[in-house]
C-alpha positions in Angstrom: -18.6 -22.4 -12.1 -18.0 -19.5 -9.7 -20.2 -16.4 -9.8 -18.6 -13.0 -10.3 -19.2 -12.3 -6.7 -17.4 -15.5 -5.7 -14.4 -14.6 -7.8 -14.2 -11.2 -6.2 -14.2 -12.7 -2.8 -11.0 -14.7 -3.4 -9.1 -11.7 -4.6 -6.6 -10.2 -2.3 -5.3 -6.6 -2.2 -1.7 -5.9 -1.5 0.6 -2.8 -1.5 4.3 -3.5 -2.2 7.2 -1.3 -1.4 9.4 -1.0 -4.5 13.1 -0.1 -4.2 15.3 1.1 -7.1 12.8 3.2 -9.1 14.5 6.3 -10.4 12.0 7.7 -12.9 8.3 7.4 -14.0 9.4 5.1 -16.8 10.4 2.6 -14.1 6.9 2.7 -12.7 5.5 2.2 -16.2 7.8 -0.8 -16.7 6.8 -2.4 -13.4 3.1 -1.8 -14.2 3.4 -3.5 -17.5 5.2 -6.5 -16.0 2.5 -6.9 -13.3 -0.3 -6.5 -15.8 1.1 -9.5 -17.8 0.9 -11.9 -14.9 -2.1 -14.2 -14.9 -4.3 -13.6 -11.8 -3.1 -10.0 -11.3 -5.6 -7.2 -11.8 -5.6 -3.4 -11.4 -1.9 -2.9 -10.9 -1.0 0.7 -10.2 2.6 1.8 -9.5 3.3 5.3 -8.1 6.8 6.6 -8.7 6.5 9.3 -5.9 5.4 6.9 -3.2 7.6 4.0 -4.5 4.6 1.7 -4.0 2.7 -0.7 -6.2 -0.9 -1.6 -5.3 -2.7 -4.5 -7.0 -5.3 -7.2 -6.6 -4.4 -10.9 -7.2 -6.2 -14.3 -7.2 -4.2 -16.6 -4.8 -5.6 -19.6 -6.7 -3.9 -18.5 -9.9 -0.7 -16.7 -8.7 1.2 -16.6 -5.5 2.5 -13.4 -4.0 6.1 -14.8 -4.2 5.7 -15.1 -8.0 4.6 -11.4 -8.2 7.6 -10.3 -6.2 10.0 -12.4 -8.3 8.6 -11.0 -11.5 9.4 -7.5 -10.4 12.8 -8.4 -9.0 13.7 -10.1 -12.3 13.5 -6.8 -14.1 16.0 -5.2 -11.6 13.9 -3.8 -8.7 13.7 -4.6 -5.0 10.4 -5.6 -3.5 9.2 -5.8 0.1 5.7 -6.4 1.4 5.8 -3.8 4.1 7.8 -0.7 4.8 9.9 -1.1 7.9 11.7 2.0 9.1 14.8 0.1 10.3 15.2 -1.7 6.9 14.6 1.5 5.0 17.3 3.3 7.0 19.8 0.5 6.5 19.1 0.4 2.7 19.5 4.2 2.6 22.9 3.9 4.4 24.1 1.4 1.8 23.1 3.8 -1.0 25.0 6.7 0.6 28.1 4.5 1.0 28.0 3.6 -2.7 27.5 7.3 -3.6 30.6 8.4 -1.4 32.6 5.7 -3.2 31.7 7.3 -6.5 32.4 10.8 -5.2 35.8 9.7 -3.8 36.8 8.3 -7.2 35.1 11.0 -9.4 36.9 14.0 -7.8 40.4 12.9 -8.8 39.1 11.9 -12.3 37.8 15.4 -12.9 40.9 17.1 -11.5 43.3 14.9 -13.7 41.1 15.3 -16.8 40.9 19.1 -16.5 44.2 20.2 -14.9 46.9 17.6 -15.1 48.8 15.7 -17.8 51.5 13.1 -17.0 52.7 9.8 -18.3 50.3 7.0 -17.8 47.5 9.4 -16.7 45.0 7.6 -19.0 45.8 4.3 -17.3 45.2 5.9 -13.9 41.9 7.4 -15.1 40.8 4.0 -16.4 41.6 2.4 -13.0 39.6 5.1 -11.2 36.6 5.3 -13.6 36.0 1.6 -14.0 34.6 1.0 -10.4 32.4 4.1 -10.8 31.0 2.8 -14.1 30.3 -0.8 -13.0 30.0 -0.7 -9.2 28.4 2.7 -8.5 26.6 2.4 -11.9 25.5 -1.3 -11.4 21.9 -0.4 -10.4 21.4 1.6 -13.6 22.7 -1.4 -15.7 20.5 -3.9 -13.8 17.3 -1.8 -14.3 18.1 -0.9 -17.9 18.5 -4.6 -18.7 15.1 -5.2 -17.0 13.5 -2.5 -19.1 15.1 -3.9 -22.3 13.7 -7.4 -21.4 10.3 -5.7 -21.0 10.7 -3.9 -24.4 10.6 -0.5 -22.8 13.0 2.5 -22.2 13.5 4.4 -19.0 15.9 7.0 -17.6 18.2 4.0 -16.7 18.4 3.4 -20.5 19.5 7.0 -21.1 22.1 6.9 -18.3 23.5 3.5 -19.4 23.7 4.5 -23.1 25.3 7.9 -22.4 27.8 6.8 -19.8 28.8 3.6 -21.5 29.3 5.4 -24.8 31.6 8.0 -23.0 33.4 5.2 -21.1 34.0 2.9 -24.1 35.2 5.8 -26.2 37.7 6.7 -23.4 38.9 3.1 -23.1 39.5 3.1 -26.9 41.4 6.3 -26.5 43.4 4.8 -23.6 44.5 1.6 -25.3 44.0 1.8 -29.0 44.0 5.3 -30.6 45.8 8.5 -29.7 42.8 10.7 -28.7 41.6 12.6 -25.6 39.7 10.6 -23.0 36.2 11.4 -21.8 36.2 9.6 -18.4 35.0 12.6 -16.4 31.8 12.7 -18.3 30.7 9.1 -17.5 31.9 9.3 -13.9 30.3 12.7 -13.0 27.0 11.7 -14.7 26.7 8.4 -12.7 27.8 10.0 -9.4 25.6 13.1 -9.8 22.5 11.1 -10.8 23.1 8.7 -7.9 23.1 11.7 -5.6 20.1 13.2 -7.3 18.1 9.9 -6.8 19.0 9.9 -3.1 18.0 13.5 -2.6 14.8 13.0 -4.5 14.0 9.9 -2.5 14.5 11.9 0.8 12.3 14.7 -0.6 9.5 12.5 -1.7 9.7 10.7 1.6 8.9 14.0 3.3 6.0 14.4 0.9 4.6 11.0 2.2 5.5 11.7 5.8 1.8 11.8 6.7 1.4 8.0 6.3 4.5 7.4 8.4 3.2 9.7 11.1 -0.1 7.8 11.1 1.7 4.4 11.4 3.7 5.7 14.3 0.5 6.6 16.2 -0.2 2.9 17.0 1.0 2.1 20.5 3.6 -0.7 20.7 2.3 -2.1 24.0 -1.0 -2.5 25.8 -2.0 -3.3 29.4 -4.9 -5.8 29.6 -6.7 -7.6 32.5 -6.5 -11.4 32.4 -7.6 -13.6 35.3 -8.0 -10.4 37.4 -4.4 -9.4 36.9 -2.9 -6.6 34.8 -0.5 -7.8 32.1 1.6 -5.9 29.5 1.5 -7.4 26.0 2.5 -6.2 22.5 -0.3 -4.3 20.9 -0.4 -6.6 17.9 -1.4 -9.5 20.2 -4.7 -7.8 21.3 -7.9 -9.6 20.6 -11.5 -8.5 20.4 -13.1 -8.7 23.8 -9.9 -8.0 25.7 -10.3 -5.5 28.6 -7.6 -2.8 28.1 -6.5 -0.5 30.9 -5.4 3.0 29.7 -3.9 5.4 32.2 -3.7 9.2 31.9 -1.2 10.3 29.2 -1.3 6.9 27.4 -2.3 6.4 23.8 -5.3 4.1 23.4 -4.4 0.9 21.4 -7.9 -0.3 20.4 -11.3 0.8 19.2 -13.8 -0.1 21.8 -16.3 0.9 24.5 -15.5 2.3 27.9 -16.8 -0.1 30.6 -15.3 1.7 33.6 -13.8 5.1 34.4 -14.2 8.8 33.4 -11.8 10.9 31.4 -11.2 13.4 28.6 -9.8 11.9 25.4 -7.8 13.9 22.8 -9.2 12.7 19.4 -7.3 15.3 17.3 -5.2 12.7 15.5 -8.3 11.1 14.1 -10.9 13.9 13.8 -8.7 17.0 13.8 -10.8 18.4 16.7 -8.4 20.0 19.2 -10.8 20.0 22.2 -10.7 16.8 24.3 -13.9 14.8 24.4 -15.6 13.7 27.6 -15.7 9.9 28.0 -17.5 7.7 30.5 -19.0 4.2 30.8 -20.8 3.2 27.6 -19.1 5.7 25.3 -17.3 4.7 22.1 -13.5 5.1 22.2 -11.3 5.5 19.1 -7.9 3.9 19.0 -4.7 6.0 18.6 -6.3 8.8 20.6 -4.8 10.0 23.9 -6.3 9.6 27.3 -5.8 12.9 29.0 -7.0 12.6 32.6 -8.7 9.7 34.5 -8.1 5.9 34.0 -10.3 4.1 31.6 -11.1 0.4 31.1 -12.0 -0.3 27.6 -13.5 -3.5 26.0 -11.8 -4.0 22.6 -14.3 -4.1 19.7 -11.8 -3.6 16.8 -8.1 -4.4 16.8 -5.3 -4.4 14.2 -6.4 -3.9 10.6 -10.0 -3.2 11.6 -9.4 -0.1 13.7 -10.4 3.4 12.6 -6.7 4.3 12.3 -5.9 1.3 10.1 -8.9 2.2 7.9 -7.6 5.8 7.6 -4.1 4.6 6.7 -5.5 2.3 4.0 -7.7 5.1 2.6 -4.8 7.5 2.5 -2.4 4.9 0.9 -5.0 4.1 -1.7 -5.6 7.8 -2.4 -1.9 8.6 -2.7 -1.4 5.6 -5.1 -4.3 6.5 -7.3 -3.8 8.6 -10.4 -5.8 11.8 -11.2 -6.5 12.6 -14.8 -3.8 15.2 -15.1 -1.2 12.6 -14.0 -2.3 10.1 -16.6 -1.6 12.7 -19.3 1.9 13.3 -17.9 2.5 9.5 -17.7 1.5 9.1 -21.4 4.0 11.9 -22.3 6.7 10.1 -20.3 6.0 6.8 -22.1 7.0 8.4 -25.5 9.6 10.8 -24.0 12.6 8.5 -23.5 12.5 7.0 -27.0 12.0 10.5 -28.4 15.0 11.8 -26.6 17.1 8.8 -27.7 16.1 9.4 -31.3 16.8 13.2 -31.0 20.3 12.6 -29.5 21.2 10.3 -32.4 19.9 12.8 -34.9 21.9 15.6 -33.2 25.1 13.5 -33.2 24.6 12.8 -36.9 23.9 16.4 -37.9 27.0 17.7 -36.0 29.4 15.0 -37.0 28.3 14.0 -40.6 26.7 17.2 -41.9 28.4 20.1 -40.1 31.7 18.2 -39.8 32.7 19.0 -36.2 35.3 16.7 -34.3 34.0 13.4 -33.1 34.5 14.4 -29.4 32.3 17.5 -29.9 29.4 15.4 -31.4 29.9 12.7 -28.8 29.6 15.4 -26.0 26.3 16.6 -27.6 25.0 13.1 -27.7 25.9 12.3 -24.1 24.6 15.7 -22.7 21.3 15.3 -24.5 20.7 11.8 -23.1 21.6 13.0 -19.5 19.8 16.3 -19.4 16.5 14.9 -20.8 15.4 12.9 -17.7 11.6 13.0 -17.4 11.7 12.6 -13.6 10.5 16.1 -12.9 7.6 15.6 -15.3 6.7 12.3 -13.7 6.8 13.4 -10.1 5.2 16.8 -10.7 1.7 15.5 -10.0 2.1 12.7 -7.5 4.3 14.6 -5.0 1.7 17.5 -4.9 -1.1 14.9 -4.5 0.7 13.1 -1.7 1.3 16.4 0.2 -2.3 17.6 -0.4 -3.9 14.3 0.8 -1.6 14.2 3.8 -2.4 17.8 4.7 -6.2 17.0 4.5 -5.7 13.9 6.7 -4.1 16.0 9.4 -7.3 18.1 9.6 -9.8 15.2 9.4 -10.5 15.6 5.7 -9.9 12.2 3.9 -9.7 12.4 0.1 -10.3 8.8 -1.1 -8.5 9.2 -4.4 -6.2 11.6 -6.2 -9.1 12.3 -8.6 -11.4 13.6 -5.8 -8.6 16.0 -4.7 -8.3 17.1 -8.4 -12.0 17.5 -9.1 -13.2 19.2 -5.9 -12.1 22.7 -6.9 -14.1 22.6 -10.1 -17.5 22.4 -8.5 -20.4 24.6 -9.6 -23.1 23.5 -7.1 -23.2 21.9 -3.7 -26.3 19.9 -2.6 -26.8 19.4 1.2 -28.9 16.8 2.9 -30.8 18.5 5.8 -31.2 16.0 8.7 -27.9 15.0 10.3 -25.9 17.2 7.9 -27.1 20.8 8.3 -28.9 19.9 11.5 -27.9 17.7 14.4 -30.4 15.0 13.5 -31.6 14.9 17.1 -34.7 16.9 18.1 -34.3 19.2 21.1 -36.8 21.3 23.1 -36.4 24.9 21.8 -39.3 26.7 23.5 -41.5 26.3 26.6 -44.3 28.8 26.8 -46.6 29.1 29.8 -50.2 29.9 28.8 -51.9 29.1 32.2 -51.2 29.1 35.9 -48.1 26.7 35.6 -44.6 28.1 35.3 -42.0 26.6 32.8 -40.5 23.9 35.1 -44.0 22.7 36.0 -44.9 22.4 32.4 -41.8 20.4 31.7 -42.5 18.2 34.7 -46.1 17.3 33.6 -44.9 16.7 30.0 -42.0 14.5 31.3 -44.4 12.4 33.5 -46.6 11.8 30.4 -43.6 11.0 28.1 -41.6 8.9 30.6 -42.5 5.6 29.1 -42.4 6.8 25.5 -39.6 5.9 23.0 -40.7 8.6 20.5 -37.9 11.0 19.6 -40.0 14.0 20.7 -40.6 12.3 24.1 -36.9 11.6 24.4 -36.2 15.3 23.7 -38.6 16.4 26.5 -37.1 13.9 29.0 -33.6 15.0 28.1 -34.6 18.7 28.6 -36.1 17.9 32.0 -33.0 16.1 33.2 -30.7 19.0 32.0 -32.8 21.5 34.0 -32.8 19.2 37.1 -36.6 18.7 37.0 -37.7 15.6 39.0 -39.5 13.1 36.8 -42.1 10.9 38.4 -43.9 8.0 36.9 -47.5 8.4 35.7 -50.2 6.5 37.5 -51.5 5.5 34.0 -50.9 6.5 30.5 -52.0 5.7 26.9 -50.3 6.7 23.7 -52.7 7.8 20.9 -50.8 7.3 17.5 -50.6 10.4 15.5 -52.0 12.6 18.2 -50.1 12.3 21.5 -50.4 10.9 25.0 -53.0 10.9 27.8 -51.8 10.2 31.4 -53.0 10.6 35.0 -50.8 11.7 37.9 -52.0 12.3 41.5 -55.6 12.9 40.3 -54.5 15.2 37.5 -55.6 14.4 33.9 -52.7 15.2 31.5 -53.1 15.6 27.7 -49.9 16.2 25.7 -50.1 16.3 21.9 -51.3 18.1 18.8 -54.5 20.0 17.9 -56.4 16.7 17.2 -55.8 15.4 20.7 -56.9 18.8 22.2 -60.1 18.7 20.1 -60.9 15.2 21.3 -60.3 16.3 24.9 -62.4 19.5 24.4 -59.5 21.8 25.4 -59.9 25.3 24.1 -57.0 26.6 22.0 -58.4 29.8 20.4 -56.5 32.1 22.8 -53.1 30.5 22.0 -53.5 29.9 18.2 -51.2 32.8 17.3 -48.4 31.5 19.5 -48.8 28.0 18.0 -48.8 29.4 14.5 -45.6 31.4 15.0 -43.7 28.3 16.2 -45.0 26.2 13.3 -43.9 28.8 10.8 -40.4 28.4 12.2 -40.6 24.7 11.2 -40.9 23.5 14.8 -43.1 20.6 16.0 -45.6 21.9 18.6 -46.8 19.9 21.6 -49.7 21.4 23.6 -50.0 20.5 27.3 -53.5 20.3 28.8 -53.9 19.7 32.5 -57.4 19.0 33.9 -59.1 20.1 30.7 -57.2 23.4 30.3 -54.3 24.4 28.0 -51.5 25.3 30.4 -48.4 25.3 28.2 -46.7 24.9 24.8 -43.6 22.9 24.1 -41.8 23.3 20.8 -39.3 20.7 19.5 -37.0 21.1 16.6 -33.9 19.6 15.0 -31.5 22.5 15.6 -28.8 23.7 13.2 -25.3 22.3 13.5 -22.8 24.7 15.0 -21.1 26.7 12.3 -23.6 25.6 9.6 -24.7 29.2 8.8 -21.0 30.4 8.5 -20.1 27.4 6.4 -22.9 28.1 3.9 -22.0 31.8 3.7 -18.3 30.9 3.0 -19.3 28.5 0.1 -21.6 31.2 -1.4 -18.8 33.7 -1.3 -16.8 31.2 -3.5 -19.6 31.5 -6.1 -21.1 28.1 -5.5 -24.9 27.4 -5.9 -26.2 25.9 -2.7 -29.2 23.6 -2.7 -30.9 21.7 0.1 -32.6 18.3 -0.5 -34.6 16.6 2.3 -37.2 14.0 3.0 -38.7 16.2 5.7 -41.9 18.2 5.2 -41.8 21.4 3.2 -42.6 23.7 6.1 -39.7 22.5 8.3 -37.4 22.4 5.3 -38.2 26.0 4.3 -37.7 27.2 7.9 -34.2 25.7 8.0 -33.4 27.1 4.6 -34.5 30.6 5.6 -32.3 30.4 8.7 -29.3 29.4 6.6 -30.0 31.8 3.7 -30.4 28.9 1.2 -32.6 29.9 -1.7 -33.3 26.6 -3.4 -35.0 23.8 -1.4 -36.5 20.5 -2.5 -38.5 18.8 0.3 -40.4 15.5 0.9 -38.0 13.6 -1.4 -37.4 9.9 -1.3 -33.7 8.7 -1.6 -34.3 7.9 -5.3 -35.7 11.4 -5.9 -32.6 13.0 -4.5 -30.6 11.1 -7.1 -32.9 12.3 -9.8 -32.5 15.9 -8.6 -28.7 15.6 -8.8 -28.9 14.1 -12.3 -31.0 17.1 -13.4 -28.3 19.5 -12.2 -25.7 17.5 -14.0 -27.7 17.6 -17.2 -27.6 21.4 -17.0 -23.8 21.0 -17.3 -23.0 21.6 -13.6 -20.3 19.8 -11.6 -22.1 18.8 -8.4 -21.1 17.8 -4.9 -23.5 16.0 -2.6 -23.0 16.3 1.2 -24.7 13.8 3.4 -24.3 11.5 6.3 -23.6 8.5 4.1 -26.6 6.3 5.2 -29.8 7.3 3.5 -27.9 9.5 1.2 -25.7 6.8 -0.4 -27.4 6.7 -3.8 -27.2 10.5 -4.1 -23.5 10.6 -2.9 -22.7 8.0 -5.6 -24.5 9.9 -8.3 -22.8 13.2 -7.5 -19.5 14.1 -9.2 -18.0 14.4 -5.7 -19.7 12.7 -2.8 -18.8 14.3 0.6 -19.7 12.1 3.6 -20.0 13.7 7.0 -19.1 11.0 9.5 -17.8 10.7 13.0 -14.4 9.1 13.5 -16.0 5.7 13.5 -17.6 6.2 10.1 -14.5 6.9 8.0 -15.0 4.0 5.7 -18.2 5.2 4.1 -18.0 3.7 0.7 -20.3 6.2 -1.1 -18.2 9.3 -0.4 -15.2 10.5 -2.4 -14.3 12.8 0.5 -14.9 11.9 4.1 -15.0 14.6 6.9 -14.2 12.7 10.1 -15.4 15.5 12.3 -18.9 17.0 11.9 -17.7 20.5 11.1 -19.2 21.9 7.9 -16.5 24.5 7.6 -14.2 21.7 6.5 -16.2 21.5 3.2 -14.8 24.9 2.3 -11.4 23.9 3.6 -11.4 20.8 1.3 -12.3 22.9 -1.8 -9.5 25.4 -1.0 -7.0 22.6 -0.4 -8.0 21.1 -3.8 -7.6 24.4 -5.5 -4.2 25.0 -3.9 -3.0 21.5 -4.8 -4.0 22.0 -8.4 -2.1 25.2 -8.5 1.0 23.4 -7.3 0.5 20.6 -9.8 0.3 23.1 -12.7 3.3 25.0 -11.4 5.3 21.7 -11.2 4.3 20.7 -14.8 5.2 24.2 -16.0 8.6 23.9 -14.4 9.1 20.4 -15.8 8.1 21.3 -19.4 10.1 24.6 -19.3 13.2 22.7 -18.0 13.0 20.1 -20.8 12.0 22.7 -23.4 15.1 24.8 -22.6 17.7 22.2 -21.5 17.3 19.8 -24.5 18.0 22.3 -27.2 20.9 23.8 -25.3 22.4 20.3 -24.9 21.8 19.8 -28.6 24.1 22.7 -29.2 21.7 25.3 -30.7 23.6 28.1 -28.9 27.0 27.0 -30.3 26.7 29.1 -33.5 26.2 32.2 -31.4 28.6 31.6 -28.5 31.0 29.1 -30.1 31.2 27.0 -26.9 29.4 23.9 -25.8 27.0 25.4 -23.3 26.1 22.2 -21.5 28.7 19.6 -20.7 27.5 16.2 -19.5 28.5 17.1 -15.9 26.4 20.3 -16.0 23.6 18.3 -17.7 23.5 15.9 -14.8 23.5 18.7 -12.2 20.7 20.5 -14.1 18.6 17.3 -14.2 19.0 16.8 -10.5 18.1 20.4 -9.7 15.0 20.2 -11.8 13.8 17.2 -9.8 14.6 18.9 -6.4 12.8 22.1 -7.6 9.6 20.2 -8.4 9.6 18.2 -5.1 10.5 21.4 -3.1 7.6 23.3 -4.7 5.2 20.5 -3.8 6.5 20.5 -0.2 5.6 24.2 0.2 1.9 22.9 0.2 2.6 21.7 3.8 2.6 25.4 4.8 -0.9 26.0 3.5 -3.1 27.4 6.3 -6.2 25.2 6.3 -8.1 27.3 8.8 -7.3 30.7 7.4 -10.9 31.6 6.5 -12.7 30.1 9.4 -15.1 32.2 11.4 
C-alpha cells in the first residue's frame, strides 16, 4: 500500500489550452466533466484565460483520455499554446464569421425592405448555412452541455435561434405567416463576432504571460571540444558552457566562469539599473548582457530556470479563483436555467394571458434568451485578476494566487522580520574612532591583521572595509581566537588585542576614558570592537547590520495608509530597538524563536486583525505561512519560495506598498465590472421581456439589438479591466 506521500509523487500537473469556450457556463461544464474522471484531482477551468489546470495520476488515467473527455463535449484541447496554431485557428474563425456576415446582410435587407415572389425561399437558402455552418460550434457545445446535464450560453443561443429558424421554415413551406430569418441569422453572426472580439480582448489581458514566454532565446552558443557551436536553446544541458555576447539575451541560469559585464535584469526583478557581473557571480536567464562577453556554466535549463518558475507561478495565479469570483461563478450556474424559465414564462404571459400575436411573443422569447448572456458576469473578475497579476509581474511583484491579490488590500497590520528584510543582513563597519596615537587607516590595518584568518561575520566586515579603503592587509605572526571575547595576535613585535570589554579586562587595558564613546555606539544597537595595541586602547570599531536602502521611506508610506507596523526579530532587544527607533516603528518584539514569531502573529489575528508577514522566506517560513498574507522578499533566484503568497523578486521594500495599491486598484476594477454586469442584466432582461411595451407600444429590444447589447456588455467589462494596465505602480515612490 502506498503512503500518501508516495501517491502525491506520482501525480502530474498539467495546464491545457481550451478552445471553443464562449461563457463561464462552458468553464463550469468542462470542470464538472474533468472532476468525474477517475485519477483527476483539483480541476480548475478559467474562462478568461481559456485554460484548464489539473492534477492527474498517470497510473489511473492517461492525458489522452482527459483530452478526449473534454473534446467529446464539444471543445478543442491542446497541451500547449503555440502562437502559429493560435493565429491559424483565429483566421478560420474570422473566415466563418465573414461567411455569416456575407449571408446575413442580404437576409436583413430582404426581410426589412423588399417583398417579391419566392422571397421566402431565397431567405431560407441564405439563412440555412448561417444556422448550421456558422452556428455549428454552438450546436456542438450545447449538445456537450446537454450530455453533461448542464446549460450554458450555447444552450440559450441554440434554443433562441432554432426556434426562430424553425418558425420561419414553417412559415415558408406550410403556413402563410411572416418569416423571422433575420432574427436567427443576426443573433448567430453577432454573437460569433462578439466571441472573437472578446477572445482578442481577454488575450490582451493575458499578454503578460505571452511576453514572458517570448523572453526565452531561441538559440544559444556553447563551447564543445574547444569550438563554438550554435544550438537550439531547448537542447541546452546542465554543465554546458554558454557564450553570451553584448546585446544578447542569456538563455540559462548559471554562474559566470569568465568575463566581465553589466547585465540588465529588469525583466526578472523590475530593477532598471544593470547589475555588474564577473567571475563567480550568479546569472539569471532571460536577462540581457549589456557590455562585455560572458562565459556562463549552465546550472538550470528549461523548466527549472527562474523565468520558467515565474511563468508557472503567474499561470497558476491567473487560473486560481479568488473568493469574489467563486460567488460570481455560483450565480452563473443558476443564471442560464433561470433565464430559460423566465423566457418561457414571458412567452406564456404575452401569448396566452395578454393575447398578443404569436410573432410578438416569439420575439420576446428569443430576445430574452439572447440578451441574458452571463459572459460579462463571468469575465468581470478573472480579466481584472489577469491584468493585475500581469502588471505586478512586470514590476517584480509575483502574486501566487488570485486570492492573495484580492486579500492584500484588506490588511490591518504588517509584521516585518528585521535581519535580511529591514536590514541588509550583512554586518558592515559603520564607525572607526581613534582614541590613541593611531589614525583611522592604521586602526583598520591592525584590526584586519588580527582578523585575517577569522571566518566570523564581524571579522569579514572589518576585512571588507579595509579592502574598500585600499588598506594593505598583512598576515599576523601569530593569533589566537578567544570565543565570546575576541582575538589576540602579534605582528612585528606588536601585541594586538581586538575584542569586547572582557578581553580588555583580561589584558589589563584601561577603558575608563573611552566608556562614554563605547556606550553611545552600543545605544545605537551597534557591536563594538575595541583595539588594544601594546597594552593601550588605541581605537574603537563599530559594526552594524545597516538598514536597507529605502526602508525608512517604505515604512512611512505604509503608516500613511493606516497600517499598524510591527517588527519581530530573534536579535537582542537593544539592537532591535535601535533599528526600530531609526525606522520610527513603535512596536518591537525581540529575541524571538521562529515558533514565537508564529505565536505573535496568531495573537494579532485573535484580535481580529488581518495580518501580513514580510520576511526572507528562510527562517521566517512558519510565520509567513501563519499570516493571512505572507510576503517573501527574495532575489531573482528565490522566486519559488513556497511559504509566501506574494514574492518580491527585487529587495525593494517600497514594492510592499505598491503591491497593496495594485490589490486595491484591482478590486475596484472587479467591483466596477460586477456592477456593470449586474446592471446590464438587471436592465436588459426586463426590457427584452417587454415591460416597456405598455408605455411605448413598441418592442424595445429586437433579437438583433439584444445580440449587439450582449456583445457590447462583454467588451465593456474587458475594456474596463484593460484600463488597469495604465495604473502607475511607482506613482508614490520617494
